[in-house]
Chimera marker file (.cmm) of the C-alpha trace (Angstrom):
<marker_set name="trace">
<marker id="1" x="-21.220" y="-32.201" z="-19.206" r="1" g="1" b="0" radius="0.5"/>
<marker id="2" x="-21.040" y="-28.422" z="-19.612" r="1" g="1" b="0" radius="0.5"/>
<marker id="3" x="-18.600" y="-26.415" z="-17.478" r="1" g="1" b="0" radius="0.5"/>
<marker id="4" x="-20.236" y="-23.400" z="-15.888" r="1" g="1" b="0" radius="0.5"/>
<marker id="5" x="-18.548" y="-20.119" z="-14.991" r="1" g="1" b="0" radius="0.5"/>
<marker id="6" x="-19.200" y="-20.802" z="-11.302" r="1" g="1" b="0" radius="0.5"/>
<marker id="7" x="-17.035" y="-23.929" z="-11.459" r="1" g="1" b="0" radius="0.5"/>
<marker id="8" x="-14.253" y="-22.272" z="-13.412" r="1" g="1" b="0" radius="0.5"/>
<marker id="9" x="-14.140" y="-19.205" z="-11.155" r="1" g="1" b="0" radius="0.5"/>
<marker id="10" x="-14.640" y="-20.968" z="-7.815" r="1" g="1" b="0" radius="0.5"/>
<marker id="11" x="-12.237" y="-19.369" z="-5.344" r="1" g="1" b="0" radius="0.5"/>
<marker id="12" x="-10.761" y="-17.031" z="-7.958" r="1" g="1" b="0" radius="0.5"/>
<marker id="13" x="-10.331" y="-13.292" z="-7.466" r="1" g="1" b="0" radius="0.5"/>
<marker id="14" x="-10.743" y="-10.934" z="-10.378" r="1" g="1" b="0" radius="0.5"/>
<marker id="15" x="-9.022" y="-7.561" z="-10.727" r="1" g="1" b="0" radius="0.5"/>
<marker id="16" x="-9.297" y="-4.851" z="-13.353" r="1" g="1" b="0" radius="0.5"/>
<marker id="17" x="-6.404" y="-2.473" z="-14.046" r="1" g="1" b="0" radius="0.5"/>
<marker id="18" x="-7.276" y="1.000" z="-15.351" r="1" g="1" b="0" radius="0.5"/>
<marker id="19" x="-4.258" y="2.982" z="-16.548" r="1" g="1" b="0" radius="0.5"/>
<marker id="20" x="-5.026" y="6.684" z="-16.350" r="1" g="1" b="0" radius="0.5"/>
<marker id="21" x="-3.474" y="10.087" z="-16.917" r="1" g="1" b="0" radius="0.5"/>
<marker id="22" x="-5.515" y="13.262" z="-16.445" r="1" g="1" b="0" radius="0.5"/>
<marker id="23" x="-8.770" y="11.315" z="-16.680" r="1" g="1" b="0" radius="0.5"/>
<marker id="24" x="-10.705" y="13.100" z="-13.912" r="1" g="1" b="0" radius="0.5"/>
<marker id="25" x="-13.537" y="13.825" z="-16.316" r="1" g="1" b="0" radius="0.5"/>
<marker id="26" x="-14.101" y="10.126" z="-17.153" r="1" g="1" b="0" radius="0.5"/>
<marker id="27" x="-12.525" y="7.964" z="-14.438" r="1" g="1" b="0" radius="0.5"/>
<marker id="28" x="-15.560" y="7.996" z="-12.161" r="1" g="1" b="0" radius="0.5"/>
<marker id="29" x="-17.762" y="6.611" z="-14.921" r="1" g="1" b="0" radius="0.5"/>
<marker id="30" x="-15.147" y="4.011" z="-15.849" r="1" g="1" b="0" radius="0.5"/>
<marker id="31" x="-14.759" y="2.814" z="-12.270" r="1" g="1" b="0" radius="0.5"/>
<marker id="32" x="-18.467" y="2.810" z="-11.461" r="1" g="1" b="0" radius="0.5"/>
<marker id="33" x="-19.321" y="0.637" z="-14.475" r="1" g="1" b="0" radius="0.5"/>
<marker id="34" x="-16.931" y="-2.189" z="-13.577" r="1" g="1" b="0" radius="0.5"/>
<marker id="35" x="-19.177" y="-5.221" z="-12.884" r="1" g="1" b="0" radius="0.5"/>
<marker id="36" x="-19.858" y="-6.244" z="-9.281" r="1" g="1" b="0" radius="0.5"/>
<marker id="37" x="-18.144" y="-9.631" z="-9.742" r="1" g="1" b="0" radius="0.5"/>
<marker id="38" x="-14.783" y="-7.824" z="-10.016" r="1" g="1" b="0" radius="0.5"/>
<marker id="39" x="-13.077" y="-7.950" z="-6.612" r="1" g="1" b="0" radius="0.5"/>
<marker id="40" x="-10.509" y="-5.192" z="-7.045" r="1" g="1" b="0" radius="0.5"/>
<marker id="41" x="-10.062" y="-2.184" z="-9.311" r="1" g="1" b="0" radius="0.5"/>
<marker id="42" x="-6.488" y="-0.943" z="-9.592" r="1" g="1" b="0" radius="0.5"/>
<marker id="43" x="-6.245" y="2.590" z="-10.961" r="1" g="1" b="0" radius="0.5"/>
<marker id="44" x="-2.729" y="3.348" z="-12.144" r="1" g="1" b="0" radius="0.5"/>
<marker id="45" x="-2.550" y="7.133" z="-11.933" r="1" g="1" b="0" radius="0.5"/>
<marker id="46" x="0.464" y="8.174" z="-14.007" r="1" g="1" b="0" radius="0.5"/>
<marker id="47" x="1.179" y="11.466" z="-12.187" r="1" g="1" b="0" radius="0.5"/>
<marker id="48" x="-2.037" y="13.129" z="-13.304" r="1" g="1" b="0" radius="0.5"/>
<marker id="49" x="-2.215" y="16.871" z="-12.773" r="1" g="1" b="0" radius="0.5"/>
<marker id="50" x="-5.947" y="16.783" z="-12.123" r="1" g="1" b="0" radius="0.5"/>
<marker id="51" x="-7.976" y="14.970" z="-9.457" r="1" g="1" b="0" radius="0.5"/>
<marker id="52" x="-8.087" y="11.606" z="-11.242" r="1" g="1" b="0" radius="0.5"/>
<marker id="53" x="-7.087" y="9.612" z="-8.150" r="1" g="1" b="0" radius="0.5"/>
<marker id="54" x="-9.620" y="11.283" z="-5.864" r="1" g="1" b="0" radius="0.5"/>
<marker id="55" x="-12.496" y="10.797" z="-8.293" r="1" g="1" b="0" radius="0.5"/>
<marker id="56" x="-11.558" y="7.160" z="-8.858" r="1" g="1" b="0" radius="0.5"/>
<marker id="57" x="-11.524" y="6.508" z="-5.121" r="1" g="1" b="0" radius="0.5"/>
<marker id="58" x="-14.901" y="8.200" z="-4.657" r="1" g="1" b="0" radius="0.5"/>
<marker id="59" x="-16.512" y="6.222" z="-7.457" r="1" g="1" b="0" radius="0.5"/>
<marker id="60" x="-15.317" y="2.771" z="-6.454" r="1" g="1" b="0" radius="0.5"/>
<marker id="61" x="-15.107" y="2.758" z="-2.683" r="1" g="1" b="0" radius="0.5"/>
<marker id="62" x="-13.349" y="-0.158" z="-1.007" r="1" g="1" b="0" radius="0.5"/>
<marker id="63" x="-12.704" y="-2.026" z="-4.270" r="1" g="1" b="0" radius="0.5"/>
<marker id="64" x="-10.378" y="0.704" z="-5.577" r="1" g="1" b="0" radius="0.5"/>
<marker id="65" x="-6.636" y="0.791" z="-5.068" r="1" g="1" b="0" radius="0.5"/>
<marker id="66" x="-4.756" y="3.797" z="-6.434" r="1" g="1" b="0" radius="0.5"/>
<marker id="67" x="-1.179" y="3.181" z="-7.581" r="1" g="1" b="0" radius="0.5"/>
<link id1="1" id2="2" r="1" g="1" b="0" radius="0.2"/>
<link id1="2" id2="3" r="1" g="1" b="0" radius="0.2"/>
<link id1="3" id2="4" r="1" g="1" b="0" radius="0.2"/>
<link id1="4" id2="5" r="1" g="1" b="0" radius="0.2"/>
<link id1="5" id2="6" r="1" g="1" b="0" radius="0.2"/>
<link id1="6" id2="7" r="1" g="1" b="0" radius="0.2"/>
<link id1="7" id2="8" r="1" g="1" b="0" radius="0.2"/>
<link id1="8" id2="9" r="1" g="1" b="0" radius="0.2"/>
<link id1="9" id2="10" r="1" g="1" b="0" radius="0.2"/>
<link id1="10" id2="11" r="1" g="1" b="0" radius="0.2"/>
<link id1="11" id2="12" r="1" g="1" b="0" radius="0.2"/>
<link id1="12" id2="13" r="1" g="1" b="0" radius="0.2"/>
<link id1="13" id2="14" r="1" g="1" b="0" radius="0.2"/>
<link id1="14" id2="15" r="1" g="1" b="0" radius="0.2"/>
<link id1="15" id2="16" r="1" g="1" b="0" radius="0.2"/>
<link id1="16" id2="17" r="1" g="1" b="0" radius="0.2"/>
<link id1="17" id2="18" r="1" g="1" b="0" radius="0.2"/>
<link id1="18" id2="19" r="1" g="1" b="0" radius="0.2"/>
<link id1="19" id2="20" r="1" g="1" b="0" radius="0.2"/>
<link id1="20" id2="21" r="1" g="1" b="0" radius="0.2"/>
<link id1="21" id2="22" r="1" g="1" b="0" radius="0.2"/>
<link id1="22" id2="23" r="1" g="1" b="0" radius="0.2"/>
<link id1="23" id2="24" r="1" g="1" b="0" radius="0.2"/>
<link id1="24" id2="25" r="1" g="1" b="0" radius="0.2"/>
<link id1="25" id2="26" r="1" g="1" b="0" radius="0.2"/>
<link id1="26" id2="27" r="1" g="1" b="0" radius="0.2"/>
<link id1="27" id2="28" r="1" g="1" b="0" radius="0.2"/>
<link id1="28" id2="29" r="1" g="1" b="0" radius="0.2"/>
<link id1="29" id2="30" r="1" g="1" b="0" radius="0.2"/>
<link id1="30" id2="31" r="1" g="1" b="0" radius="0.2"/>
<link id1="31" id2="32" r="1" g="1" b="0" radius="0.2"/>
<link id1="32" id2="33" r="1" g="1" b="0" radius="0.2"/>
<link id1="33" id2="34" r="1" g="1" b="0" radius="0.2"/>
<link id1="34" id2="35" r="1" g="1" b="0" radius="0.2"/>
<link id1="35" id2="36" r="1" g="1" b="0" radius="0.2"/>
<link id1="36" id2="37" r="1" g="1" b="0" radius="0.2"/>
<link id1="37" id2="38" r="1" g="1" b="0" radius="0.2"/>
<link id1="38" id2="39" r="1" g="1" b="0" radius="0.2"/>
<link id1="39" id2="40" r="1" g="1" b="0" radius="0.2"/>
<link id1="40" id2="41" r="1" g="1" b="0" radius="0.2"/>
<link id1="41" id2="42" r="1" g="1" b="0" radius="0.2"/>
<link id1="42" id2="43" r="1" g="1" b="0" radius="0.2"/>
<link id1="43" id2="44" r="1" g="1" b="0" radius="0.2"/>
<link id1="44" id2="45" r="1" g="1" b="0" radius="0.2"/>
<link id1="45" id2="46" r="1" g="1" b="0" radius="0.2"/>
<link id1="46" id2="47" r="1" g="1" b="0" radius="0.2"/>
<link id1="47" id2="48" r="1" g="1" b="0" radius="0.2"/>
<link id1="48" id2="49" r="1" g="1" b="0" radius="0.2"/>
<link id1="49" id2="50" r="1" g="1" b="0" radius="0.2"/>
<link id1="50" id2="51" r="1" g="1" b="0" radius="0.2"/>
<link id1="51" id2="52" r="1" g="1" b="0" radius="0.2"/>
<link id1="52" id2="53" r="1" g="1" b="0" radius="0.2"/>
<link id1="53" id2="54" r="1" g="1" b="0" radius="0.2"/>
<link id1="54" id2="55" r="1" g="1" b="0" radius="0.2"/>
<link id1="55" id2="56" r="1" g="1" b="0" radius="0.2"/>
<link id1="56" id2="57" r="1" g="1" b="0" radius="0.2"/>
<link id1="57" id2="58" r="1" g="1" b="0" radius="0.2"/>
<link id1="58" id2="59" r="1" g="1" b="0" radius="0.2"/>
<link id1="59" id2="60" r="1" g="1" b="0" radius="0.2"/>
<link id1="60" id2="61" r="1" g="1" b="0" radius="0.2"/>
<link id1="61" id2="62" r="1" g="1" b="0" radius="0.2"/>
<link id1="62" id2="63" r="1" g="1" b="0" radius="0.2"/>
<link id1="63" id2="64" r="1" g="1" b="0" radius="0.2"/>
<link id1="64" id2="65" r="1" g="1" b="0" radius="0.2"/>
<link id1="65" id2="66" r="1" g="1" b="0" radius="0.2"/>
<link id1="66" id2="67" r="1" g="1" b="0" radius="0.2"/>
</marker_set>
């Protein structure tokens, strides 16, 4: 009997952590390409001097948490 992904992941939550520093130019693309099955995207903004956090939040909506 083969185990399917649905059985293995039943009830599981999946999060992606994106460390970032001055990544405003790319963070939107990175966040927006995270697959829909990912429940939460945590962007760790390491005191960026640009608008990395704002662009990440715009690109990912409710799934994004900025730390």
